C-alpha positions as CSV (number, residue, x, y, z in Angstrom):
1,M,0.0,0.0,0.0
2,A,1.3,3.5,-0.8
3,L,2.3,5.7,2.1
4,Q,-0.5,8.2,1.4
5,A,-3.1,5.4,1.5
6,W,-2.0,4.6,5.1
7,F,-2.5,8.2,6.0
8,D,-5.9,8.4,4.3
9,R,-7.0,5.3,6.2
10,A,-5.6,6.8,9.5
11,N,-7.6,10.0,9.0
12,Q,-11.0,8.4,8.2
13,P,-13.7,9.6,10.6
14,R,-14.1,7.6,13.8
15,T,-16.9,7.1,16.2
16,A,-16.9,9.1,19.4
17,G,-14.8,7.4,22.1
18,S,-12.9,5.2,19.7
19,R,-9.7,3.9,21.3
20,A,-7.9,4.8,18.0
21,A,-8.7,8.5,18.5
22,L,-5.6,10.7,18.9
23,V,-5.1,14.2,20.2
24,G,-2.3,16.5,21.2
25,A,0.6,17.2,18.8
26,P,-0.2,19.2,15.6
27,G,-1.1,17.0,12.6
28,I,-0.9,13.7,14.6
29,S,-2.6,10.7,12.9
30,G,-3.4,7.2,14.3
31,L,-3.7,3.8,12.6
32,S,-4.7,0.4,14.0
33,V,-3.2,-2.5,12.1
34,T,-2.9,-6.3,12.0
35,P,0.4,-8.1,12.5
36,S,1.1,-8.4,8.8
37,E,0.2,-4.7,8.3
38,W,2.5,-3.7,11.2
39,L,5.4,-4.8,9.1
40,E,4.0,-3.6,5.8
41,V,3.4,0.0,7.0
42,G,6.9,0.0,8.5
43,E,8.3,-1.0,5.1
44,D,6.3,1.7,3.3
45,L,7.4,4.3,5.9
46,A,11.1,3.3,5.6
47,A,11.0,3.4,1.9
48,A,9.6,7.0,2.1
49,G,12.4,8.1,4.4
50,A,10.3,8.3,7.6
51,R,11.9,8.2,11.0
52,L,10.9,5.8,13.8
53,L,10.6,8.0,16.9
54,A,9.3,5.7,19.6
55,L,8.1,2.2,20.3
56,W,6.4,1.0,23.5
57,A,3.6,-1.2,24.8
58,G,0.5,-0.5,27.0
59,P,-2.6,-2.1,28.2
60,G,-5.4,-2.9,25.8
61,E,-8.9,-4.2,26.5
62,G,-9.0,-7.0,29.1
63,R,-5.8,-8.9,29.0
64,Q,-4.7,-7.5,25.6
65,V,-1.5,-5.5,25.2
66,V,-1.1,-2.8,22.5
67,V,2.3,-2.2,20.9
68,R,2.6,1.3,19.4
69,A,5.1,2.9,17.2
70,V,5.4,6.6,16.3
71,Y,6.9,7.7,13.0
72,L,7.9,11.1,11.8
73,A,6.9,11.2,8.1
74,T,6.4,14.0,5.6
75,P,2.6,14.0,5.9
76,G,2.9,14.3,9.7
77,P,3.5,12.2,12.8
78,L,1.8,8.7,12.6
79,V,1.0,6.5,15.5
80,V,0.6,2.8,14.5
81,S,-1.1,0.5,17.0
82,L,-1.0,-3.3,17.1
83,E,-3.3,-5.2,19.5
84,L,-1.9,-8.5,20.8
85,A,-3.6,-11.2,22.7
86,G,-1.6,-10.8,25.9
87,S,1.9,-10.2,27.4
88,A,3.2,-13.5,26.1
89,A,2.4,-12.7,22.5
90,E,5.0,-12.1,19.7
91,Y,4.9,-9.4,17.0
92,P,7.1,-8.7,13.9
93,G,10.3,-6.8,14.7
94,L,11.0,-3.5,13.0
95,D,14.8,-3.6,13.6
96,T,15.6,-4.7,10.1
97,L,13.9,-1.6,8.8
98,F,14.8,0.8,11.6
99,P,17.8,-0.4,13.5
100,C,17.0,1.9,16.4
101,A,13.9,-0.2,17.1
102,S,16.1,-3.0,18.5
103,R,16.7,-1.6,22.1
104,M,13.1,-0.3,22.2
105,Q,11.7,-3.8,21.4
106,R,14.0,-5.3,24.0
107,A,12.7,-2.8,26.6
108,V,9.1,-3.7,25.7
109,A,9.8,-7.3,26.4
110,D,11.5,-6.5,29.8
111,L,8.7,-4.2,31.0
112,S,5.5,-5.3,29.3
113,G,6.1,-8.9,28.0
114,P,5.5,-9.0,24.2
115,E,8.6,-10.1,22.4
116,A,9.5,-9.0,18.9
117,R,10.6,-11.6,16.4
118,A,14.1,-10.2,16.0
119,E,17.7,-11.2,15.9
120,D,18.6,-9.6,19.2
121,T,16.3,-10.5,22.1
122,R,18.7,-10.0,25.0
123,P,17.3,-8.3,28.1
124,W,18.0,-4.6,28.0
125,L,16.6,-3.0,31.2
126,R,16.1,-5.8,33.7
127,H,19.7,-6.4,35.0
128,A,18.3,-9.1,37.3
129,A,16.6,-6.2,39.2
130,W,13.4,-8.3,39.2
131,P,12.5,-11.9,38.4
132,A,12.4,-12.8,34.7
133,D,8.7,-13.7,35.0
134,F,7.7,-10.3,36.6
135,L,6.6,-7.5,34.3
136,P,7.0,-4.0,36.0
137,L,4.2,-2.5,33.8
138,D,1.6,-5.2,34.5
139,R,-0.5,-3.5,37.1
140,T,-2.2,-6.8,38.1
141,A,1.2,-8.3,39.1
142,T,2.4,-8.2,42.6
143,P,5.9,-6.5,42.9
144,P,8.5,-9.0,44.1
145,L,10.1,-8.8,47.5
146,A,13.5,-7.2,47.6
147,K,16.3,-9.6,47.2
148,A,20.1,-9.5,47.0
149,A,21.4,-8.2,43.7
150,V,22.6,-11.0,41.4
151,S,24.7,-10.3,38.4
152,D,22.7,-10.8,35.2
153,P,24.6,-12.8,32.5
154,Y,24.8,-10.8,29.4
155,A,26.2,-12.0,26.1
156,F,28.4,-9.2,24.8
157,V,29.4,-9.6,21.2
158,P,33.1,-10.8,21.1
159,V,35.7,-9.5,18.7
160,A,38.5,-11.9,17.9
161,G,41.9,-11.5,16.2
162,D,45.6,-11.0,16.8
163,G,46.2,-8.4,19.4
164,V,42.5,-7.7,20.2
165,H,41.7,-7.1,23.9
166,E,38.8,-5.6,25.8
167,I,38.6,-2.6,28.0
168,A,35.6,-2.5,30.3
169,V,34.5,0.9,31.5
170,G,31.7,1.4,34.1
171,P,28.9,1.1,35.0
172,V,30.3,3.1,37.9
173,H,32.3,6.1,36.6
174,A,34.9,8.5,38.1
175,G,32.4,11.3,38.6
176,I,28.8,12.0,39.4
177,I,27.3,10.9,36.0
178,E,24.8,8.1,36.0
179,P,25.8,4.5,35.4
180,G,26.5,3.0,32.0
181,H,28.8,0.2,30.9
182,F,31.1,0.6,27.8
183,R,33.0,-2.4,26.5
184,F,35.7,-1.5,24.0
185,S,37.4,-4.1,21.8
186,V,40.7,-2.6,20.8
187,V,44.0,-3.2,19.1
188,G,46.5,-1.0,20.8
189,E,44.5,2.2,21.3
190,K,42.5,1.9,18.1
191,V,38.8,1.0,18.8
192,L,37.4,-1.9,16.7
193,R,34.1,-2.1,18.4
194,L,32.2,-0.5,21.3
195,E,29.2,-2.2,22.9
196,E,27.1,-0.3,25.5
197,R,24.9,-1.5,28.2
198,L,22.6,0.9,29.9
199,G,19.5,1.0,32.2
200,Y,21.3,0.1,35.5
201,V,19.2,2.2,37.8
202,H,15.7,1.6,36.4
203,K,13.9,4.3,38.4
204,G,10.5,2.8,37.7
205,I,9.2,6.1,36.2
206,E,6.7,4.5,33.8
207,R,5.2,2.5,36.7
208,R,5.2,5.5,38.9
209,F,3.2,7.5,36.4
210,T,0.3,5.0,36.8
211,E,0.1,5.9,40.5
212,L,-0.5,9.6,39.7
213,S,-3.5,11.7,38.7
214,A,-3.4,13.4,35.3
215,K,-3.0,16.9,36.8
216,D,0.2,15.8,38.7
217,G,1.9,13.8,36.0
218,H,3.8,16.9,34.7
219,Y,5.9,16.9,37.8
220,L,7.3,13.4,37.1
221,A,7.6,14.2,33.3
222,A,9.9,17.1,34.1
223,R,12.2,14.7,36.0
224,V,12.5,12.1,33.3
225,S,15.8,13.8,32.2
226,G,16.5,16.9,34.3
227,D,18.4,18.8,31.5
228,S,15.2,18.6,29.4
229,A,12.6,19.4,32.0
230,V,10.9,22.1,30.0
231,A,10.7,19.8,26.9
232,F,9.3,16.8,28.8
233,S,6.8,18.8,30.8
234,W,5.6,20.7,27.7
235,A,5.2,17.4,25.8
236,Y,3.2,15.9,28.8
237,C,1.0,19.0,29.0
238,Q,0.5,19.1,25.3
239,A,-0.8,15.5,25.4
240,L,-3.0,16.2,28.5
241,E,-4.4,19.5,27.1
242,G,-5.4,17.5,23.9
243,L,-7.2,15.0,26.1
244,A,-8.9,17.9,27.9
245,N,-9.8,19.6,24.6
246,I,-8.5,23.0,25.6
247,Q,-6.5,25.7,23.8
248,I,-4.1,27.4,26.2
249,P,-3.7,31.2,26.1
250,T,-1.4,32.6,23.4
251,R,0.7,34.2,26.1
252,A,1.3,30.8,27.6
253,T,2.6,29.4,24.4
254,Y,5.1,32.2,24.0
255,L,6.2,31.8,27.6
256,R,6.7,28.0,27.0
257,A,8.8,28.7,23.9
258,L,10.8,31.3,25.9
259,A,11.5,28.6,28.6
260,L,12.4,26.0,26.0
261,E,14.9,28.2,24.2
262,L,16.4,29.2,27.6
263,E,16.8,25.6,28.4
264,R,18.4,24.9,25.0
265,L,20.8,27.9,25.5
266,A,21.8,26.8,29.0
267,N,22.7,23.2,27.8
268,H,24.6,24.4,24.8
269,L,26.7,26.8,26.9
270,G,27.5,24.0,29.3
271,D,28.4,21.6,26.6
272,L,30.6,24.0,24.7
273,G,32.6,24.6,27.9
274,A,32.9,20.9,28.6
275,L,34.0,20.1,25.0
276,G,36.8,22.6,25.3
277,N,37.8,21.1,28.6
278,D,37.8,17.5,27.2
279,A,40.2,18.7,24.5
280,G,42.5,20.2,27.2
281,F,41.3,23.8,26.8
282,A,40.3,24.7,30.4
283,F,39.9,28.4,29.4
284,G,36.8,27.4,27.4
285,L,35.2,25.6,30.4
286,A,35.8,28.6,32.7
287,Q,34.3,31.1,30.2
288,F,31.3,29.1,29.2
289,S,30.6,28.1,32.8
290,R,30.6,31.8,33.6
291,L,28.2,32.6,30.8
292,K,25.9,29.7,31.9
293,E,25.9,31.1,35.4
294,L,24.9,34.5,34.1
295,L,22.0,32.9,32.3
296,L,20.8,30.9,35.3
297,R,20.9,34.0,37.5
298,A,18.8,35.9,34.8
299,N,16.3,33.0,34.9
300,E,16.1,33.3,38.7
301,R,15.4,37.0,38.5
302,A,12.8,36.6,35.8
303,F,11.0,33.4,36.9
304,G,12.1,32.8,40.5
305,Q,14.1,29.6,39.6
306,R,17.5,29.0,38.0
307,Y,16.4,25.9,36.2
308,L,12.9,26.1,34.8
309,L,11.7,22.9,36.5
310,D,7.9,22.8,36.8
311,F,7.5,26.1,34.9
312,V,5.2,24.4,32.4
313,V,2.0,23.2,34.0
314,P,-1.3,22.0,32.6
315,G,-3.2,24.9,31.1
316,G,-0.2,27.2,30.7
317,T,2.7,28.2,32.9
318,R,3.2,28.3,36.7
319,T,4.3,31.9,36.7
320,D,4.1,34.9,34.4
321,L,6.9,37.2,33.3
322,S,6.5,40.8,34.5
323,D,7.0,43.7,32.2
324,G,9.9,44.8,34.4
325,A,11.7,41.4,33.9
326,Q,11.5,41.3,30.1
327,A,14.2,43.9,29.3
328,P,16.8,42.7,31.8
329,L,16.4,39.1,30.6
330,G,16.7,40.2,27.0
331,E,19.8,42.3,27.7
332,T,21.5,39.4,29.5
333,V,20.9,37.0,26.6
334,V,22.1,39.4,24.0
335,S,25.3,40.1,26.0
336,I,25.9,36.4,26.3
337,R,25.6,36.0,22.5
338,A,28.2,38.7,22.0
339,E,30.7,36.9,24.2
340,V,29.9,33.5,22.6
341,E,30.7,34.9,19.2
342,T,34.1,36.0,20.6
343,L,34.7,32.5,22.1
344,R,33.6,30.9,18.8
345,T,36.4,32.7,17.0
346,I,38.9,31.5,19.7
347,Y,37.6,27.9,19.3
348,E,37.8,28.0,15.5
349,E,41.3,29.5,15.5
350,H,42.8,27.4,18.2
351,A,45.0,24.8,16.5
352,G,44.9,22.3,19.4
353,L,41.1,22.3,19.5
354,R,40.8,22.0,15.7
355,D,43.2,19.0,15.8
356,R,41.1,17.2,18.4
357,F,37.7,18.2,16.9
358,V,38.1,17.7,13.2
359,G,37.6,14.2,12.0
360,A,36.9,12.8,15.4
361,G,33.8,10.6,16.0
362,T,32.5,10.9,12.4
363,V,29.0,9.8,11.5
364,T,28.5,10.2,7.8
365,P,25.0,11.4,6.5
366,A,24.5,8.0,5.0
367,I,25.1,6.1,8.2
368,A,23.1,8.7,10.2
369,A,20.1,8.2,7.9
370,R,20.4,4.4,7.9
371,L,20.7,4.1,11.7
372,G,18.2,6.9,12.6
373,L,20.4,9.6,14.2
374,I,18.2,12.5,15.2
375,G,18.2,15.8,16.9
376,L,21.3,18.0,17.3
377,A,23.6,15.1,16.5
378,G,21.6,14.2,13.5
379,R,21.6,17.8,12.2
380,A,25.4,17.7,12.4
381,S,25.3,14.7,10.1
382,G,23.1,16.1,7.4
383,Q,19.7,15.0,8.9
384,A,17.8,18.2,8.3
385,Y,14.9,17.7,10.7
386,D,13.7,19.9,13.6
387,L,10.2,19.7,15.0
388,R,10.2,23.4,15.5
389,C,10.5,23.8,11.7
390,D,8.9,20.6,10.3
391,Q,6.0,20.0,12.7
392,P,5.7,23.3,14.6
393,C,3.4,23.8,17.5
394,D,2.3,27.3,18.6
395,P,4.0,29.8,18.7
396,Y,6.8,28.4,16.4
397,H,4.6,29.1,13.4
398,E,5.0,32.8,14.1
399,L,8.6,32.6,15.4
400,A,9.8,30.8,12.2
401,P,13.0,29.2,13.5
402,Q,15.9,28.7,11.1
403,L,17.1,25.1,10.8
404,V,20.8,24.7,11.5
405,Q,22.7,21.8,10.1
406,R,26.2,20.5,8.9
407,T,27.1,17.5,6.9
408,E,30.6,16.6,8.2
409,G,29.3,14.6,11.1
410,D,32.4,14.9,13.4
411,V,32.9,16.5,16.8
412,A,33.7,19.8,15.0
413,A,30.4,19.7,13.2
414,R,28.5,19.0,16.4
415,V,30.3,21.9,18.1
416,T,29.5,24.2,15.1
417,V,25.8,23.2,15.3
418,R,25.8,24.2,19.0
419,F,27.3,27.6,18.2
420,D,24.8,28.2,15.4
421,E,21.9,27.1,17.7
422,V,23.1,29.4,20.4
423,R,22.8,32.3,18.0
424,E,19.4,31.2,16.7
425,S,18.0,30.6,20.3
426,V,19.1,34.1,21.3
427,R,17.2,35.4,18.2
428,L,14.1,33.4,19.2
429,I,14.3,34.6,22.8
430,A,14.6,38.2,21.7
431,R,11.7,37.8,19.3
432,T,9.6,36.1,21.9
433,L,10.2,38.8,24.5
434,Q,9.4,41.5,21.9
435,D,6.2,39.8,20.7
436,L,5.0,38.5,24.0
437,P,1.2,39.0,23.8
438,P,-0.9,40.3,26.7
439,G,-3.5,38.2,28.5
440,N,-3.6,35.2,30.9
441,H,-0.8,32.7,31.2
442,L,-2.9,30.0,32.8
443,L,-6.3,28.4,32.3
444,P,-8.1,25.9,34.5
445,L,-7.9,22.4,33.1
446,P,-11.3,20.7,32.4
447,I,-11.7,17.0,33.2
448,P,-9.8,15.2,30.4
449,R,-11.2,12.4,28.3
450,S,-10.4,8.7,28.9
451,G,-10.3,6.2,26.1
452,T,-8.2,8.4,23.9
453,L,-4.5,8.6,23.3
454,G,-2.8,11.9,23.9
455,I,0.6,12.5,22.1
456,G,2.9,15.4,23.0
457,L,5.9,16.2,20.6
458,I,8.4,18.9,21.4
459,E,11.9,19.6,20.0
460,G,14.1,19.6,23.1
461,W,17.7,20.7,23.0
462,R,18.9,17.2,22.4
463,G,16.2,16.3,19.9
464,P,12.5,15.4,19.6
465,V,10.9,14.5,22.9
466,L,7.6,12.5,23.0
467,V,5.1,11.8,25.7
468,A,2.2,9.4,25.1
469,L,-0.6,9.6,27.7
470,E,-3.7,7.4,28.3
471,L,-6.1,8.0,31.2
472,D,-8.7,5.9,32.9
473,S,-12.3,6.9,33.7
474,E,-11.2,8.6,37.0
475,A,-8.6,10.8,35.2
476,K,-5.7,8.8,36.6
477,I,-2.9,7.8,34.4
478,R,-3.4,4.4,32.8
479,R,-0.2,4.5,30.8
480,C,2.4,7.2,30.2
481,H,5.4,6.7,28.0
482,P,8.1,9.4,27.8
483,H,10.7,9.0,25.1
484,D,14.1,10.7,25.0
485,P,16.0,11.0,21.7
486,S,19.0,9.3,23.3
487,W,17.3,6.0,22.6
488,Q,18.0,6.6,18.9
489,N,21.5,8.2,19.4
490,W,23.2,5.9,21.9
491,P,23.8,3.2,19.3
492,L,25.3,5.8,16.9
493,L,27.9,6.6,19.6
494,E,29.1,3.0,19.2
495,H,29.6,3.6,15.5
496,A,31.2,7.1,15.9
497,I,34.1,5.7,18.0
498,I,35.2,3.0,15.5
499,D,38.7,3.6,14.2
500,N,39.3,6.4,16.8
501,I,41.6,5.9,19.7
502,V,40.4,5.2,23.3
503,P,41.5,8.5,24.7
504,D,39.2,10.3,22.3
505,F,36.1,8.6,23.7
506,P,35.3,11.2,26.4
507,L,35.4,14.0,23.8
508,I,33.3,12.1,21.3
509,N,30.9,11.0,24.0
510,K,30.5,14.6,25.2
511,S,29.9,15.9,21.7
512,F,26.7,13.7,21.7
513,N,26.0,14.3,25.4
514,L,23.2,11.7,25.6
515,S,20.9,11.1,28.5
516,Y,21.4,8.1,30.8
517,S,18.3,9.1,32.8
518,G,16.0,9.5,29.8
519,H,17.0,6.0,28.8
520,D,16.6,4.5,32.3
521,L,12.8,4.4,32.8
């Protein structure tokens, strides 16, 4: 079937209360399929150059389980749903079409039960943290009693040959970062293969969502990955507001965009300093840390908090921005941009930095497209996609962001994209402050609908963030799945390090700066 035919079928009128109904993100479409169609629609989407954004499972009717996949396609986002008989059912794997599906399918098996027919079915998140026959997202199952931790056997892929040896790093690291295991197969210092293993903490976020009311879920969404609090809480609220069938005030949309760009700016400033430091240029870390601190202090003066955690709430924003706070915030951001431009010249003319950045950790556009690299890292490898430009929600239609991209795909390209996005975010912040409309910043939230799937889609600083939300008849959360773009991009880090030397791994890793927490649900 042609791709457009799938979208035509997805957009056919439905009866009121249909479980296939979708609300939330602009242009979202939903399609229920059979097992054979699940693979067929995937093939058609892959042939059309669509991106697989997320894959998860949730409760269906009775004992049924529904596996869902979200694709980003040219006609718009498409949610494909497949109902299975129960948690022990199998379904066709999508990993041959979209390699990034592999770890998502393995997580579905660990948390909800259904197993994809795929080459790699190793456990991904369990780590022997619960019995193999217990499913954390099965609300009818009794949680097991605490027991002593037992090492979970895991079949890493071996690399053989003369002079090949392994270097195991983590999961505990020499710092405060979260746990992750990296197993390098090397000859001398040249990396032949890297295999990751993540998900050591398993915070139980998706199960915890089901214990919350819909109006409180945004607090937990903001804590899925703390550096993307605005993006996740906005995506959650977008899904919830779709379920409640309300249009938030225009002023609230501008304030949310302002917060999102401030979050993007803060993360880019921090990363640019850390990248300089990882290349032995401590001056860069000192200067960018100073600029980030200036921004955080400006946030506190304007909004009462350094990091904008819980700023986005259902119906709008927690606080407003006073007229007296607009000018100082704008002046601070513009002054930061001027200093960043000076630092950019220093970075670009520093021979030592260029030697470390250029050619390191390269992901070609062809590999990026094949393996599904997205977000900031994708745009540095020729993947010209940004939800703010391609699927904009209010007020990005009016703000008209300019898409930033490079094609070299190395550390230098990812640094350049950050510099360009700093400039563009400052422009968007200034435009938002200038055009900030009058009116309310918050509306009361009506009782949201159950039996409908709400989808929130927001372009966070790292890439597209998704929240899928289903409610029960008492407006409690039946299922909430938050998806961080790190799911797509962690496997590309394994590719980027090939043929580089082991000491370059921290630099290459930082150039992606992926989220452990957003992967560890």
